C-alpha positions as CSV (number, residue, x, y, z in Angstrom):
1,M,137.9,100.9,120.6
2,S,138.3,97.3,119.9
3,V,137.5,96.0,116.2
4,M,135.2,93.7,117.5
5,L,132.9,96.8,119.4
6,S,133.3,98.9,115.9
7,A,130.2,98.6,113.6
8,P,132.0,97.6,110.0
9,R,132.9,100.1,107.5
10,G,129.5,100.9,105.9
11,T,127.2,100.0,108.5
12,Q,125.5,102.0,110.9
13,D,124.0,101.3,114.5
14,V,120.3,102.6,115.1
15,L,119.9,104.0,118.4
16,P,116.6,104.3,120.5
17,S,116.7,107.9,120.5
18,Q,116.8,107.6,116.3
19,S,114.7,104.5,116.2
20,E,111.6,106.9,116.3
21,K,112.6,108.3,113.6
22,W,112.7,105.3,111.3
23,Q,109.6,103.9,112.6
24,F,107.7,107.3,111.3
25,V,109.0,106.6,107.9
26,E,108.1,103.2,107.9
27,E,104.7,103.7,109.0
28,T,104.3,106.5,106.5
29,A,105.2,104.2,103.9
30,R,103.3,101.7,104.9
31,K,100.1,103.7,105.5
32,T,100.9,105.4,101.6
33,A,101.5,101.8,100.0
34,A,98.0,100.6,101.7
35,L,96.2,103.8,100.2
36,F,97.4,102.8,96.8
37,G,96.4,99.1,97.3
38,F,99.8,98.0,97.8
39,K,100.2,94.6,99.9
40,E,103.5,94.2,102.0
41,I,105.8,91.3,100.3
42,R,109.0,89.7,102.4
43,F,112.1,88.0,101.1
44,P,115.0,86.4,101.7
45,T,118.5,88.4,103.1
46,F,120.4,86.4,100.2
47,E,119.5,84.7,97.0
48,H,121.5,82.6,94.6
49,T,124.0,84.6,92.8
50,E,122.5,83.8,89.3
51,L,119.4,85.6,90.5
52,F,121.0,88.9,90.6
53,C,123.6,88.6,87.4
54,R,120.4,87.6,85.3
55,G,118.1,90.1,86.7
56,V,120.2,93.4,87.3
57,G,122.5,92.3,84.4
58,D,126.3,91.8,84.2
59,T,127.7,94.8,82.7
60,T,126.1,97.0,85.7
61,D,128.0,98.3,88.1
62,V,125.9,96.5,90.9
63,V,127.3,92.9,89.5
64,Q,130.6,93.7,88.2
65,K,132.1,95.5,91.4
66,E,129.6,95.7,94.3
67,M,127.4,92.4,95.4
68,Y,128.8,90.7,98.1
69,T,129.0,86.9,97.1
70,F,130.2,84.0,98.7
71,E,130.4,80.4,98.4
72,D,128.0,78.4,101.3
73,K,129.2,75.1,103.1
74,G,128.0,73.3,100.0
75,N,129.7,75.1,97.7
76,R,126.8,77.2,95.7
77,S,127.2,80.5,94.9
78,I,125.1,83.0,97.2
79,T,124.8,86.7,97.0
80,L,123.5,89.1,99.8
81,R,120.7,91.0,98.2
82,P,121.8,94.3,96.2
83,E,118.4,95.2,95.9
84,G,114.6,94.3,95.9
85,T,113.0,94.1,92.2
86,A,114.8,90.6,91.5
87,S,113.8,89.5,95.0
88,V,109.9,90.2,94.1
89,V,109.8,88.8,90.9
90,R,111.4,85.3,92.1
91,V,109.0,85.3,94.8
92,A,105.7,86.0,92.3
93,L,107.1,83.6,90.2
94,S,108.2,80.7,92.7
95,N,105.1,80.9,94.6
96,G,102.4,81.4,91.2
97,L,101.2,84.9,92.6
98,L,101.4,85.8,88.6
99,N,98.4,83.2,88.3
100,D,96.0,85.2,90.4
101,S,94.4,88.1,89.4
102,L,96.6,91.0,87.9
103,P,97.7,93.6,88.6
104,L,99.7,92.3,91.5
105,K,100.7,95.1,93.4
106,V,103.0,94.7,96.6
107,Y,105.8,97.0,98.9
108,Y,109.0,96.1,100.7
109,L,110.9,97.5,103.7
110,T,114.1,95.6,103.4
111,S,117.7,95.8,104.0
112,C,120.2,95.8,100.9
113,F,123.9,95.2,100.6
114,R,126.5,96.8,98.0
115,Y,130.3,97.3,98.2
116,E,130.8,100.9,97.6
117,K,132.8,103.6,99.0
118,P,130.7,104.7,102.0
119,Q,129.7,108.2,102.0
120,A,127.0,110.3,103.4
121,G,123.6,108.4,102.2
122,R,125.1,105.8,100.9
123,L,126.4,102.6,103.0
124,R,127.3,99.1,102.4
125,E,124.3,97.8,104.5
126,F,121.3,100.1,103.4
127,H,117.8,100.2,103.8
128,Q,115.2,100.4,101.0
129,Y,111.2,101.2,100.6
130,G,110.1,99.9,97.6
131,V,106.6,98.8,95.6
132,E,106.0,96.9,92.4
133,C,103.4,96.3,90.1
134,F,102.6,93.4,87.6
135,G,100.6,93.1,84.5
136,S,99.9,96.7,83.1
137,K,101.2,97.9,80.1
138,E,99.3,101.3,80.4
139,P,101.0,104.5,80.9
140,I,98.1,105.0,83.9
141,A,100.1,102.4,85.7
142,D,103.3,104.2,85.4
143,A,101.4,107.8,86.1
144,Q,100.0,106.0,89.2
145,L,103.2,104.5,90.4
146,I,104.9,108.2,90.4
147,A,101.5,109.4,92.2
148,S,102.2,106.5,95.1
149,A,105.9,107.8,95.5
150,D,105.3,111.9,94.7
151,A,102.0,111.2,97.7
152,F,104.6,109.4,100.1
153,F,107.4,112.4,100.1
154,K,104.1,114.8,100.8
155,A,102.9,112.6,103.8
156,L,106.5,113.0,105.2
157,G,106.4,116.6,105.0
158,I,109.4,116.7,102.1
159,K,109.5,119.8,99.7
160,N,111.4,120.9,97.1
161,L,111.8,117.7,95.6
162,H,111.9,117.4,91.3
163,L,110.5,114.5,89.7
164,E,112.8,114.0,86.2
165,I,111.5,111.2,83.9
166,N,112.4,110.1,80.4
167,S,112.4,107.0,78.4
168,I,114.5,104.3,77.3
169,G,112.2,102.9,74.7
170,C,112.1,99.0,74.2
171,P,114.6,96.6,72.9
172,E,113.3,97.0,69.4
173,C,113.5,100.8,69.3
174,R,117.0,100.6,71.3
175,K,118.7,98.9,69.1
176,N,119.1,102.1,66.8
177,Y,120.0,104.2,69.9
178,H,122.4,101.7,70.8
179,N,124.0,102.2,67.5
180,A,124.5,105.8,67.5
181,L,125.9,105.7,71.0
182,K,128.6,102.8,69.9
183,E,129.7,105.5,66.6
184,Y,129.5,108.6,69.1
185,F,131.5,106.9,72.2
186,E,133.9,105.1,69.7
187,A,135.1,108.4,68.5
188,Q,136.4,109.0,72.2
189,K,137.2,105.7,73.1
190,D,140.8,106.1,74.4
191,A,139.3,108.8,77.0
192,L,136.7,106.6,78.5
193,C,137.6,104.8,81.6
194,E,138.5,100.9,81.8
195,T,135.2,99.7,82.8
196,C,133.3,101.8,80.1
197,K,135.7,100.6,77.2
198,G,133.9,97.2,78.2
199,R,130.4,98.7,77.9
200,L,131.2,100.2,74.7
201,E,130.5,96.7,72.8
202,K,127.8,95.1,75.9
203,N,125.6,97.9,76.6
204,P,126.9,101.6,75.7
205,M,123.9,103.2,77.8
206,R,125.8,101.9,80.9
207,I,128.2,104.8,79.7
208,L,125.9,107.4,80.2
209,D,125.3,106.3,83.8
210,C,129.2,106.4,84.8
211,K,130.2,108.5,87.6
212,S,134.0,109.3,86.0
213,P,134.2,113.0,85.7
214,V,135.6,112.5,81.8
215,C,133.2,109.9,80.8
216,S,130.5,112.0,82.7
217,E,131.5,115.3,80.4
218,I,131.8,112.8,77.1
219,A,128.3,111.7,77.9
220,K,126.9,115.2,77.5
221,G,126.9,115.2,74.1
222,A,125.9,111.8,73.3
223,P,122.8,110.9,71.4
224,K,119.4,111.3,73.3
225,V,117.3,108.6,73.4
226,T,114.0,110.2,73.2
227,D,115.5,110.9,69.4
228,Y,114.8,107.4,68.5
229,L,111.5,106.0,70.4
230,C,109.5,103.8,68.3
231,D,105.8,104.9,67.8
232,E,104.7,102.8,70.6
233,C,107.3,103.8,73.3
234,D,106.7,107.5,72.2
235,E,102.6,106.9,72.3
236,H,103.4,105.4,75.6
237,F,106.0,108.2,77.2
238,K,103.3,110.7,76.3
239,G,100.8,109.1,77.7
240,V,102.6,109.0,80.8
241,Q,103.3,112.8,80.8
242,G,99.3,113.4,80.3
243,Y,98.2,111.1,83.4
244,L,100.4,113.5,85.4
245,E,99.8,116.5,83.9
246,A,96.3,115.4,84.8
247,M,97.1,114.7,88.7
248,N,98.9,118.0,88.9
249,I,102.4,116.3,89.3
250,K,105.1,118.7,88.1
251,F,107.9,117.0,86.1
252,K,110.6,117.9,83.8
253,V,111.8,115.0,80.6
254,N,115.5,114.4,81.5
255,P,116.7,112.6,78.2
256,T,119.9,111.6,80.0
257,I,118.0,109.5,82.6
258,V,118.5,105.7,81.8
259,R,118.9,104.0,85.6
260,G,122.0,102.0,86.7
261,L,120.2,98.5,86.4
262,D,120.0,96.4,82.9
263,Y,116.0,95.7,83.5
264,Y,114.5,98.8,82.5
265,T,112.6,99.3,79.6
266,K,110.3,102.4,78.9
267,T,109.6,104.7,81.5
268,V,112.5,106.0,83.9
269,F,112.1,108.3,86.7
270,E,113.9,109.7,89.7
271,F,112.7,111.9,92.6
272,V,115.9,114.8,92.9
273,S,116.6,117.0,95.8
274,D,119.0,119.8,95.9
275,E,119.9,119.7,99.7
276,I,121.6,116.4,100.4
277,G,124.6,117.3,98.7
278,A,125.9,114.9,95.6
279,Q,124.0,111.8,96.4
280,G,120.3,113.9,95.4
281,T,118.5,110.8,94.0
282,V,116.0,110.1,96.7
283,C,113.8,107.6,94.8
284,G,114.4,106.0,91.3
285,G,112.4,103.7,89.2
286,G,110.9,102.8,85.9
287,R,109.5,99.8,84.1
288,Y,111.0,96.5,83.5
289,D,108.8,94.7,81.1
290,G,110.9,92.2,80.2
291,L,112.6,90.9,83.7
292,V,110.1,88.4,84.7
293,E,110.4,86.6,81.2
294,T,113.9,86.9,81.6
295,L,113.6,85.5,85.2
296,G,112.0,82.1,83.4
297,G,108.4,83.6,83.7
298,P,105.6,84.3,81.3
299,K,105.9,87.5,79.4
300,T,104.6,90.2,81.9
301,C,104.7,93.8,82.0
302,A,106.3,95.3,85.4
303,L,107.4,98.2,87.1
304,G,108.4,99.8,90.4
305,Y,110.6,102.1,92.2
306,A,112.7,102.5,95.7
307,M,114.3,104.4,97.8
308,G,116.8,104.9,100.6
309,I,115.7,105.1,104.1
310,E,118.8,106.6,105.3
311,R,119.2,109.1,102.6
312,L,115.1,109.9,103.4
313,L,116.2,110.8,107.2
314,L,119.3,112.7,105.6
315,L,116.5,115.0,103.5
316,L,114.1,115.1,106.4
317,E,116.7,116.6,109.0
318,A,117.9,118.8,106.1
319,Q,114.8,120.2,105.4
320,G,113.9,120.5,109.3
321,V,110.9,118.5,109.3
322,A,109.0,117.7,112.4
323,F,109.2,114.0,113.8
324,P,106.1,112.9,115.8
325,E,107.0,113.4,119.4
326,S,107.7,109.9,120.9
327,D,104.7,108.0,123.1
328,K,106.0,108.7,126.7
329,C,105.4,106.9,130.2
330,E,102.2,107.9,131.3
331,M,102.4,106.5,135.1
332,Y,105.2,105.8,136.9
333,I,104.8,104.1,140.1
334,A,108.1,104.9,142.5
335,P,107.9,101.7,144.9
336,M,109.5,101.8,148.7
337,G,110.1,98.6,150.3
338,D,109.4,95.0,149.4
339,K,105.5,95.4,149.9
340,A,105.3,98.5,147.9
341,K,107.0,96.6,144.8
342,C,104.8,93.9,144.9
343,K,101.9,96.6,144.8
344,A,103.8,98.6,142.1
345,V,104.1,95.4,139.7
346,E,100.5,94.9,140.2
347,L,99.2,98.3,139.4
348,V,101.8,98.6,136.4
349,S,100.3,95.3,135.3
350,L,96.7,96.3,135.8
351,L,97.4,99.7,133.8
352,R,99.2,97.7,130.6
353,D,96.4,95.2,130.5
354,E,93.9,98.2,129.8
355,G,96.6,99.6,127.4
356,F,98.2,102.4,129.4
357,R,101.6,103.0,128.8
358,A,103.3,102.3,132.7
359,D,106.7,101.4,134.3
360,C,108.3,101.0,137.5
361,D,111.7,100.9,139.5
362,I,113.7,98.0,138.7
363,M,116.7,99.3,139.6
364,G,116.4,99.3,143.8
365,R,116.8,103.6,143.6
366,G,115.7,105.3,146.2
367,V,112.5,108.0,145.7
368,K,114.7,111.1,145.4
369,A,116.4,109.2,142.2
370,Q,113.3,107.3,140.8
371,M,111.6,110.6,140.5
372,K,114.5,111.8,138.9
373,Y,114.6,109.0,136.4
374,A,110.5,109.8,136.1
375,N,111.2,113.2,135.1
376,K,113.8,112.0,132.1
377,I,111.9,109.8,130.6
378,G,109.2,112.3,130.2
379,A,106.2,110.5,132.8
380,Q,103.1,112.1,133.0
381,Y,101.9,111.2,136.2
382,V,103.8,109.6,139.1
383,I,102.8,107.6,142.4
384,V,104.9,107.0,145.2
385,I,104.0,103.9,147.4
386,G,105.2,102.9,150.8
387,D,103.9,101.4,154.1
388,N,101.4,104.0,154.5
389,E,100.1,104.2,151.0
390,I,99.6,100.3,151.3
391,E,97.8,100.5,154.6
392,T,95.5,103.3,153.7
393,G,94.7,102.0,150.2
394,F,95.4,105.5,148.6
395,A,98.5,107.2,147.6
396,N,98.7,110.9,145.8
397,L,98.6,110.8,141.9
398,K,101.4,113.7,140.8
399,D,100.9,115.8,137.8
400,M,104.5,115.8,136.3
401,Q,104.0,118.8,134.3
402,S,101.8,121.2,136.6
403,G,102.8,119.8,139.9
404,E,99.3,118.7,140.7
405,E,98.5,115.9,143.1
406,T,95.2,114.6,143.9
407,K,94.4,111.2,145.8
408,I,93.7,108.1,144.2
409,S,92.3,104.7,145.2
410,L,94.9,101.9,144.9
411,G,91.9,99.3,145.1
412,D,89.3,98.1,142.5
413,S,88.5,101.9,141.2
414,F,92.3,102.3,140.5
415,I,92.2,102.0,136.6
416,K,88.7,104.4,136.3
417,E,89.7,106.9,138.6
418,F,93.3,107.3,136.4
419,Y,90.9,107.3,133.2
420,D,88.8,110.2,134.4
421,K,91.7,112.0,135.6
422,K,93.7,111.6,132.3
423,L,90.0,112.4,130.4
424,S,89.7,115.4,132.4
425,A,93.1,116.7,131.9
426,A,92.7,115.9,128.1
427,C,89.6,118.2,128.2
428,G,91.2,121.0,129.8
429,D,94.0,120.9,127.3
430,V,91.4,121.2,124.3
431,L,89.5,123.9,126.1
432,A,92.7,125.8,126.5
433,S,94.1,125.7,123.1
434,F,90.4,126.8,121.7
435,E,90.4,129.9,124.3
436,N,94.0,130.3,122.7
437,L,92.4,130.7,119.2
438,T,89.8,132.6,120.1
439,K,91.5,135.3,121.7
């Protein structure tokens, strides 16, 4: 196959046979977000590069190694969004959303772009479901945010996820922690990778997030951030845990969680699965109380999370979660001859106007081939129309599941007769199910 016809490395096509799974995840996300009071927000595919350098952090892997950055024809530095939070903050500031009543609660379903080694659940173009909440400093907001992610996973039918939480403190109490980390890693500096040697002075916490096996092993013995929390951060973290316990949401405190972006403060968390290999983090998020101010806005507390749709689908399939059955054609009309085609188009139009999923032949197939196609698309009912049916005004309505055929008018009562037939069949199915339950 020529390069032109191959999807670029790290991207994937979503075929019609797969798109319904995506729609199921996305619709569940929308419904769950609405339950918790979040409203949808949308933002551009690309932003000014400075937004991500300042917002995400210039010591992160995302900014240092993974961003798709280019100059446009006006010599402006533009970057395809690598994540959603910085864009949401930019939208909130440029549109004055933080001037309205708070909290501001929004969600998004969007594509993101990062240049990294493609693997299962990790692509260069990937899709995220994320939520963001602005205005609350209270630990109850953290717990409610986590609860919305937990509710989403339950609505999807996902099991065996582990919630791990941590607090990385505020900028003040982190100063002492940074000093302790520097002292610890300085003693083993020669063994660190080149990237982490640079992080040692700028942001030693990033070393804890390094994927290098050597750096990861060294990081295991590093001081724990929870031992350096100030009284306020410690109290906040205990409050989050108390609210989670009140909602019966199980969790484990994991002091090694720091998340991969510089804007996080206080609460950080991850939902982790053991069933999709090395890329086990399904959802990650936390507080970023300083980000709005960093990007030029007023001091505003904020928090959020994001999760990858591709990784979610891997997990759903690994757990054998049943996806809803797709909506199938309710009526297929198979015409024979030009007059019959005109009648078929008329009837299909009437059916669609009334909300029925209807179709007819557009390929010029013979009746046998049309019946085969109707069966393939799962049509519930089929009508064959020829000159005789047009002349008499009646046709045979075939139930494709039972094989039963009944006469139906092609005149003014066509829609009513079809609706009555559908209603009768549905009542019969309910009755049969009830009889099976009572046996």
